C-alpha positions in Angstrom: 335.9 -21.9 50.6 334.2 -18.6 50.3 336.4 -15.6 50.8 334.4 -12.7 52.4 337.1 -10.3 52.7 337.3 -7.4 51.1 336.2 -6.4 53.9 337.0 -6.5 53.4 335.8 -7.2 52.7 335.6 -8.9 53.2 338.4 -6.2 54.6 339.2 -5.4 55.7 338.9 1.8 57.3 339.3 5.2 56.9 339.6 8.8 55.8 340.1 10.8 52.7 343.6 9.7 51.8 343.6 8.7 48.2 345.7 5.9 46.8 346.7 6.2 43.2 348.0 3.5 40.8 349.9 5.1 38.0 352.1 3.6 35.3 355.3 5.6 35.0 355.7 5.1 31.3 352.2 6.2 30.5 351.3 8.9 33.1 354.5 10.5 34.1 356.0 12.0 31.0 359.1 13.9 32.1 361.6 13.9 34.9 360.2 17.2 36.1 356.7 15.6 36.4 358.2 12.6 38.2 359.5 15.0 40.9 356.2 16.8 41.1 354.3 13.6 41.9 356.5 12.9 44.9 355.8 16.2 46.7 352.5 17.3 48.2 351.0 20.7 48.9 350.0 21.2 52.4 349.3 24.9 52.6 346.2 25.0 50.4 344.0 23.0 48.1 345.7 21.4 45.2 344.7 22.3 41.7 344.5 19.1 39.5 346.6 19.3 36.5 349.2 21.7 37.9 352.7 21.1 39.3 352.5 21.6 43.1 355.1 24.1 44.6 358.0 22.8 46.6 357.1 21.6 50.1 357.7 23.9 53.0 360.9 23.5 55.1 358.8 22.6 58.1 355.7 20.6 57.2 352.5 21.7 58.7 349.6 19.4 59.7 345.9 19.6 59.2 343.2 17.5 60.8 341.7 14.6 58.8 338.0 14.6 58.1 337.0 11.0 58.9 337.6 8.5 61.7 341.3 7.8 62.2 343.8 10.4 61.1 346.0 9.6 58.1 349.4 10.9 56.8 350.6 10.9 53.3 354.2 9.9 53.0 356.6 12.3 51.3 359.3 10.2 49.7 362.9 11.3 49.9 364.7 11.7 46.6 368.0 10.6 48.0 369.1 7.3 49.4 366.2 5.6 51.3 366.5 4.0 54.7 365.2 0.4 54.5 361.4 0.5 54.7 361.2 4.1 56.1 359.4 7.1 54.7 359.0 10.7 55.8 355.3 11.2 56.4 353.5 14.5 56.6 349.8 15.2 57.3 348.0 16.1 54.1 345.1 18.5 53.8 341.9 16.7 52.7 341.1 17.3 49.1 338.8 15.6 46.7 341.5 15.4 44.1 344.2 12.8 43.7 347.4 12.9 45.7 350.7 11.5 45.0 352.1 10.7 48.4 352.3 7.3 49.9 350.0 6.2 52.6 351.8 6.0 55.9 352.2 2.9 58.0 350.2 4.6 60.7 347.3 5.1 58.4 347.5 1.6 57.1 347.6 0.2 60.6 344.5 2.2 61.6 342.8 1.2 58.3 343.5 -2.4 58.9 342.3 -2.2 62.5 339.0 -0.5 61.8 338.4 -2.8 58.8 339.2 -5.8 60.9 336.8 -4.6 63.7 333.9 -4.1 61.2 334.7 -7.3 59.4 334.7 -9.2 62.7 331.4 -7.6 63.5 330.0 -8.7 60.2 331.4 -12.2 60.8 329.8 -12.4 64.2 326.5 -11.3 62.8 327.0 -14.0 60.2 327.3 -16.5 63.0 324.1 -15.1 64.6 322.5 -15.6 61.2 323.6 -19.2 61.0 322.6 -19.8 64.6 319.2 -18.5 63.8 318.8 -20.8 60.8 320.2 -23.8 62.7 317.8 -23.1 65.6 314.7 -22.7 63.4 315.4 -25.3 60.7 318.1 -27.6 62.1 320.3 -29.5 59.6 317.7 -31.3 57.5 316.2 -31.2 54.0 314.8 -27.7 54.3 318.2 -26.3 55.3 319.9 -28.2 52.5 317.4 -26.8 50.0 318.2 -23.2 51.2 321.9 -23.8 51.1 321.7 -24.8 47.5 320.1 -21.4 46.8 322.8 -19.9 49.1 325.3 -20.8 46.4 324.1 -17.8 44.4 325.1 -15.1 46.9 328.3 -17.0 47.7 329.3 -16.9 44.0 328.1 -13.3 43.6 330.1 -12.1 46.6 333.3 -13.6 45.2 332.7 -12.4 41.6 331.0 -9.0 42.2 332.4 -7.8 45.5 335.6 -9.4 46.5 338.0 -11.0 43.9 336.9 -10.0 40.4 335.3 -6.6 40.9 338.0 -5.4 43.4 340.9 -6.7 41.4 339.7 -5.0 38.2 338.2 -1.7 39.5 340.5 -0.8 42.4 343.5 -0.3 39.9 341.2 1.3 37.4 339.8 3.9 39.8 343.3 4.5 41.3 344.7 5.1 37.8 341.8 7.6 37.1 342.6 9.4 40.3 346.3 9.7 39.2 345.2 11.1 35.8 343.0 13.6 37.6 346.1 15.1 39.2 347.9 15.5 35.9 345.1 16.5 33.4 343.5 19.9 33.1 340.7 20.5 35.7 337.8 20.3 33.2 334.7 19.0 34.7 333.5 17.2 31.6 336.8 15.5 31.2 337.4 14.4 34.8 338.9 10.8 34.5 336.9 9.5 37.4 333.7 10.7 35.9 334.7 9.4 32.5 335.3 6.0 34.1 331.9 6.1 35.7 330.2 7.0 32.4 332.0 4.3 30.5 331.5 1.4 32.9 328.5 2.0 35.2 325.7 2.0 32.6 326.8 -1.2 30.9 327.3 -2.8 34.3 323.8 -2.0 35.4 322.4 -3.5 32.2 324.5 -6.7 32.5 323.6 -7.1 36.2 319.9 -6.6 35.5 319.9 -9.2 32.7 321.9 -11.6 34.8 319.5 -11.5 37.7 316.4 -12.0 35.4 318.0 -14.9 33.6 319.0 -16.5 36.9 315.4 -16.3 38.1 314.1 -17.9 34.9 316.7 -20.6 34.9 316.3 -21.5 38.6 315.0 -25.0 38.0 317.9 -25.9 35.8 320.4 -24.3 38.2 319.1 -26.4 41.0 319.2 -29.6 38.9 322.9 -28.9 38.1 324.0 -27.9 41.6 322.3 -30.6 43.5 320.9 -33.4 41.3 320.0 -35.7 44.3 318.2 -33.1 46.4 314.9 -34.4 47.9 312.9 -31.1 47.7 313.8 -29.4 44.5 310.8 -27.0 44.4 311.8 -25.4 47.7 315.3 -24.9 46.4 314.0 -23.3 43.2 311.8 -20.9 45.2 314.8 -19.9 47.4 317.1 -19.6 44.3 314.7 -17.1 42.7 314.7 -15.0 45.8 318.4 -15.0 46.2 318.9 -14.2 42.4 318.3 -10.6 43.2 321.7 -10.4 44.7 323.2 -10.7 41.2 322.2 -7.1 40.8 322.6 -5.6 44.3 326.0 -7.3 45.0 327.3 -5.9 41.7 326.4 -2.3 42.6 327.8 -2.8 46.1 331.0 -4.2 44.7 331.4 -1.2 42.3 330.9 1.2 45.2 333.4 -0.7 47.4 336.1 -0.6 44.7 335.6 3.1 44.1 335.8 3.9 47.8 338.8 1.7 48.5 340.7 3.4 45.7 339.9 6.8 47.3 341.4 5.5 50.6 338.0 5.1 52.3 337.7 1.7 53.9 334.9 2.1 56.5 331.8 1.9 54.3 333.1 -1.2 52.3 333.8 -2.9 55.6 330.3 -2.2 56.8 328.5 -4.0 54.0 328.4 -7.4 55.6 327.2 -5.9 58.9 324.2 -4.4 57.0 323.8 -7.6 54.9 323.5 -10.0 57.9 321.3 -7.6 59.8 318.9 -7.6 56.9 318.8 -11.4 56.8 318.4 -11.9 60.5 315.6 -9.3 60.8 313.8 -10.8 57.7 314.0 -14.3 59.2 312.6 -13.2 62.5 309.7 -11.3 60.9 308.7 -13.7 58.2 309.8 -17.2 59.4 306.4 -18.2 60.6 304.8 -17.3 57.3 307.5 -18.4 54.8 309.5 -21.0 56.6 313.1 -21.3 55.2 312.1 -19.1 52.3 312.3 -16.2 54.7 316.1 -16.7 54.8 316.2 -16.4 51.0 314.1 -13.2 51.1 316.6 -11.9 53.7 319.4 -12.2 51.2 317.4 -9.9 48.8 316.9 -7.4 51.6 320.5 -7.6 52.8 321.8 -6.9 49.3 319.8 -3.7 49.1 321.3 -2.6 52.5 324.8 -3.3 51.1 324.2 -0.6 48.5 322.5 1.9 50.8 325.3 1.9 53.4 327.8 3.0 50.7 325.8 5.1 48.3 325.8 8.4 50.3 329.6 8.3 50.7 330.2 7.6 47.0 327.9 10.5 46.1 329.7 12.8 48.6 333.0 12.0 47.0 331.7 12.9 43.6 330.2 16.1 44.8 333.6 17.1 46.4 335.3 16.7 43.0 332.6 18.8 41.3 333.2 21.6 43.7 336.9 21.4 43.1 336.5 21.3 39.3 334.2 24.3 39.3 336.7 26.7 40.9 337.3 29.9 38.9 339.7 29.4 36.0 341.7 32.5 36.8 343.2 30.7 39.8 344.5 27.9 37.5 348.1 28.5 36.4 349.0 28.4 32.8 349.4 24.9 31.6 352.6 23.8 29.8 352.2 22.9 26.2 351.3 19.4 25.3 354.0 17.1 23.9 354.3 17.2 20.1 352.1 14.8 18.3 349.6 14.3 21.1 346.1 15.6 21.6 345.5 18.0 24.5 344.3 16.2 27.6 340.8 17.7 27.3 340.4 16.5 23.7 341.4 12.9 24.2 338.6 10.3 24.3 337.4 9.5 27.8 339.4 6.8 29.4 342.3 6.9 26.9 345.9 7.7 27.9 348.3 9.8 25.9 349.5 8.2 22.7 346.5 6.0 22.4 347.5 3.7 25.3 345.0 1.2 26.7 341.9 2.4 28.5 341.4 2.4 32.3 339.6 -1.0 32.3 341.4 -3.1 29.7 339.3 -5.9 28.3 342.4 -8.2 28.4 342.5 -7.9 32.2 338.8 -8.9 32.7 339.0 -12.4 31.4 341.8 -13.8 33.7 340.4 -12.1 36.8 336.9 -13.4 36.1 338.1 -16.9 35.3 340.2 -17.0 38.5 337.2 -15.8 40.6 334.8 -18.3 39.1 337.2 -21.2 39.4 337.9 -20.4 43.0 334.2 -20.2 43.9 333.6 -23.5 42.0 335.1 -25.3 45.0 331.8 -24.7 46.8 329.8 -25.9 43.8 331.9 -29.1 43.6 331.4 -29.7 47.4 327.7 -29.4 47.3 327.4 -31.5 44.1 329.3 -34.3 45.8 327.4 -33.9 49.0 323.9 -33.9 47.5 323.5 -37.7 47.2 324.7 -38.2 50.9 322.2 -38.5 53.8 320.2 -35.4 54.6 322.2 -32.8 56.6 325.5 -33.4 54.8 325.4 -30.0 53.0 324.4 -28.3 56.2 327.3 -29.8 58.1 329.7 -28.7 55.4 328.2 -25.2 55.4 328.3 -24.6 59.2 331.8 -26.0 59.5 333.0 -23.8 56.7 331.5 -20.7 58.1 333.2 -21.1 61.5 336.5 -22.3 60.1 336.9 -19.4 57.6 336.8 -16.7 60.3 340.6 -16.8 61.0 341.1 -16.5 57.2 338.8 -13.5 56.9 340.6 -11.7 59.8 344.1 -12.6 58.4 343.3 -11.1 55.0 342.2 -7.7 56.4 345.7 -6.3 56.2 346.1 -7.4 52.6 342.8 -5.8 51.7 344.0 -2.4 53.0 347.5 -2.6 51.5 346.4 -3.9 48.1 346.2 -0.3 46.6 349.7 0.4 48.1 351.3 -2.6 46.5 349.5 -1.9 43.2 350.8 1.7 43.2 354.4 0.6 44.0 354.4 -1.9 41.2 353.0 0.6 38.7 355.7 3.1 39.7 358.5 0.5 39.4 359.2 0.4 43.1 359.5 -3.3 43.2 361.7 -3.4 46.4 359.1 -1.5 48.3 356.3 -3.7 47.0 358.4 -6.8 48.0 358.9 -5.6 51.6 355.2 -4.9 51.9 354.1 -8.2 50.5 356.5 -10.3 52.6 355.4 -8.5 55.8 351.7 -9.0 54.9 352.2 -12.8 54.2 354.0 -13.3 57.4 351.5 -11.5 59.5 348.6 -13.1 57.8 350.2 -16.5 58.3 350.6 -15.8 62.1 346.9 -14.9 62.4 345.4 -17.7 60.3 347.7 -20.4 61.9 346.8 -19.4 65.4 343.1 -19.5 64.4 343.5 -22.8 62.6 345.2 -24.3 65.7 342.3 -23.1 67.9 339.7 -24.5 65.5 341.3 -27.9 65.4 342.0 -28.0 69.2 338.5 -27.2 70.4 336.1 -27.7 67.4 333.4 -29.7 69.4 333.3 -27.0 72.1 333.0 -24.2 69.6 330.2 -25.9 67.6 328.4 -26.8 70.8 328.5 -23.2 72.1 327.5 -21.7 68.8 324.9 -24.0 67.4 323.7 -26.8 69.7 320.2 -25.7 70.5 316.7 -26.1 69.1 316.7 -28.4 66.0 320.5 -28.6 66.0 321.2 -31.7 68.2 324.3 -33.3 69.6 324.8 -35.6 66.5 324.9 -32.5 64.3 327.5 -31.0 66.6 329.8 -34.0 66.4 329.5 -34.3 62.6 330.0 -30.5 62.1 333.0 -30.4 64.4 334.8 -33.3 62.6 334.3 -31.6 59.2 335.5 -28.3 60.6 338.8 -29.9 61.8 339.4 -31.2 58.3 338.6 -27.9 56.7 341.0 -26.1 59.0 343.9 -28.0 57.4 343.4 -25.8 54.3 343.1 -22.5 56.0 346.7 -21.4 55.4 346.3 -22.3 51.7 343.1 -20.2 51.5 344.9 -17.2 53.1 348.0 -17.4 50.9 345.8 -17.6 47.8 343.8 -14.6 48.9 346.9 -12.6 49.7 349.1 -13.6 46.7 346.5 -13.1 44.0 346.4 -9.4 44.8 350.1 -9.3 43.9 349.5 -10.9 40.5 346.8 -8.4 39.6 348.3 -5.4 41.2 350.1 -4.2 38.1 346.8 -4.0 36.1 348.1 -6.2 33.3 346.5 -9.5 32.2 348.0 -12.6 33.9 346.6 -16.1 33.4 348.9 -17.8 35.8 346.6 -17.4 38.9 343.6 -18.8 36.9 345.7 -21.7 35.8 346.9 -22.4 39.3 343.4 -22.2 40.6 342.1 -24.5 37.9 344.8 -27.1 38.8 343.8 -26.9 42.4 340.1 -27.3 41.5 341.0 -30.4 39.5 342.6 -31.9 42.6 339.7 -30.8 44.8 337.3 -32.6 42.4 339.3 -35.7 42.0 340.2 -36.0 45.7 336.7 -35.3 46.8 335.2 -37.8 44.4 337.6 -40.5 45.4 337.5 -39.9 49.2 333.8 -39.3 49.6 333.2 -43.0 49.0 335.6 -43.8 51.9 335.2 -41.0 54.4 331.8 -39.5 53.3 331.5 -35.8 53.9 335.0 -35.7 55.5 336.4 -36.8 52.1 334.9 -33.7 50.5 336.5 -31.4 53.1 339.8 -33.2 52.6 339.6 -32.6 48.8 339.0 -28.9 49.5 342.1 -28.7 51.7 344.3 -30.6 49.2 343.2 -28.5 46.2 343.6 -25.0 47.8 347.0 -26.0 49.2 348.2 -27.0 45.7 347.0 -23.6 44.4 348.8 -21.7 47.2 352.1 -23.6 46.5 351.9 -22.7 42.8 351.1 -19.1 43.4 353.9 -18.7 46.0 356.5 -20.2 43.8 355.4 -18.2 40.8 355.0 -14.8 42.3 358.6 -13.8 42.0 358.6 -14.6 38.3 355.3 -13.2 37.3 354.7 -10.3 39.8 356.4 -9.1 43.0 360.0 -10.3 43.5 359.3 -12.0 46.8 362.1 -14.1 48.3 360.3 -17.4 47.9 362.8 -19.5 49.9 362.8 -17.1 52.7 359.0 -16.9 52.9 358.6 -20.7 52.5 361.0 -21.3 55.4 359.2 -18.8 57.5 355.8 -20.4 56.8 357.2 -23.8 57.7 358.4 -22.5 61.0 355.0 -20.9 61.7 353.2 -24.2 60.8 355.4 -26.2 63.1 354.6 -23.8 66.0 350.9 -24.1 65.1 351.0 -27.9 65.2 352.6 -27.9 68.6 350.1 -25.4 69.9 347.2 -27.5 68.5 348.3 -30.5 70.5 348.6 -28.5 73.7 345.2 -26.8 73.2 343.5 -30.1 72.4 344.8 -31.7 75.5 343.8 -28.9 77.8 340.3 -28.7 76.2 339.7 -32.4 76.6 340.5 -32.2 80.4 337.7 -29.7 81.1 334.1 -31.1 80.7 332.2 -27.7 80.3 332.5 -26.3 76.8 332.9 -22.6 77.6 335.8 -22.9 80.1 337.4 -25.6 77.9 337.3 -23.4 74.8 338.6 -20.4 76.8 341.5 -22.3 78.3 342.4 -23.9 74.9 342.5 -20.5 73.2 344.9 -19.1 75.7 347.1 -22.2 75.7 347.2 -22.3 71.9 348.2 -18.6 71.6 350.8 -18.8 74.3 352.4 -22.0 73.0 352.4 -20.7 69.5 354.2 -17.5 70.4 356.8 -19.3 72.5 357.7 -21.9 69.9 357.6 -19.4 67.0 359.9 -17.1 68.9 362.2 -20.0 69.7 362.5 -21.0 66.0 362.8 -17.3 64.9 359.7 -17.3 62.7 359.2 -14.1 60.7 357.4 -11.1 62.2 356.8 -12.9 65.5 359.0 -10.3 67.3 356.8 -7.5 66.1 353.7 -9.4 67.2 355.1 -10.0 70.7 356.2 -6.3 71.0 352.7 -5.2 70.0 351.0 -7.5 72.5 353.4 -6.5 75.3 352.9 -2.8 74.6 349.1 -3.2 74.7 349.4 -5.1 78.0 351.6 -2.3 79.5 349.1 0.3 78.3 346.2 -1.5 79.9 348.1 -1.7 83.2 
């Protein structure tokens, strides 16, 4: 199932607070430097490469520049209270800062990212409604959806999983070096990272897009060998191939901005993308037919870049202004350690002592293999569905798009906290990383299980409300709703995979275990789908998806403590079992209430309320993790509204 988070995603918003990921043994050389990175200057602009003075006795505050104020946490050097940090407001600065992002900032970032991601998801539904209304669920739509595989794979590889997991740690590490190296413009680590990665990326993306256009007939033959209208699918594939270039640039910008603590523009990309597709369909549909939707993908990809490019440029200009400050204001630098080159004479992207570069080649392979293996689930599904009657691929697609919405929303918090976990792991603060990850997993589980229960309880009503009009008839509604219920069984697995893989790659070191776990899950998806499609048809394909992703989630959960963050696996497993039991009970109650009401809109509304209420009551009764904080938050909001 496609993961469009990163928003977020794809999530899942903020200001100029910069998150840095630094490896203690490579960046922080002395105990004095360690102490200097845990204090922040609030009285004036920081000078990169110098040790900031001691913090004032009474911290002052300064307004943040962007939407949603943020605070940078000042860690205490004594004994920590569990999970608490002293936070102080930090003056905006284009340089890198060493404080932790506060819980308040993370909450606001997650909220704004979730809002924008929800807006993008809703526009995605409008896009799918438009396609269903104009073209139904027939051979034309199947041909377009084969071409739609290109942006689905590109979004996973170039925006969400691979690009983010590689470049967010790389940019964060560059920001950390910026704070410790001398403030020389031509040796700025962030600019050095841009110079060493962006030109090659542009060349590779351009070549990939051209090759994909030329190889479109062979791509269609491999993806859907039994497709009736292959020429239409080839035409659509050539139009969507442009996203191999535009998505890569958009993903690069998103990673850079997230590392800088700016989450709003990356969360807006799917809003712009879907608007581009919808407008193009409306304008060109009469002339191009379903090819207009493929042309919309090309237009939407360009808008993804345009919505982020001005912010990225402004960040680079801010750094240039800081670096060009008069040198007489720069305090004298301490001598370099014996046997090492001065910071301004080292090769760009290299750490002291010849350590590995910012983007290690050894890290690229496992991340890319994981992302491609995960996205291959969609390829397997469409390959198995191609010989089935016309409309099977469309039913799978519409069911997947609706069912994945709870997963997208649940991963928004993990998208925002990914740089925080990465920084904590790089600094050796494993206990802090564990608390953050356990809380994220529990909260994501609550959101996705409530959503999955709602999807299963009132699937026919949801599909009827969203799609049943025009060429999309009642038979399509029944088929899509049944597939969506089966897909929903794997939603928890998809969410856990999306959340846990960030833990594995947060330390910026090559790990093949996630790719291996994903490969084993893909094998089960393929074998299960191939066996069950002969018995259950398209439902067997959806069941294979749920089985495969659940196996991957189990493997990642039980391996995370050994390979990455020391999560309490038994504790988390018990909590997720409790949440799943509450979701199962809520599903039955919601299904019963929805079946008693004939009209789809009231039935869906009542079922949603019943599912949420029953879930919270049962989860509270069995003492599921994080449920008390959810209830307190809901109660507080209700009191505020009153």
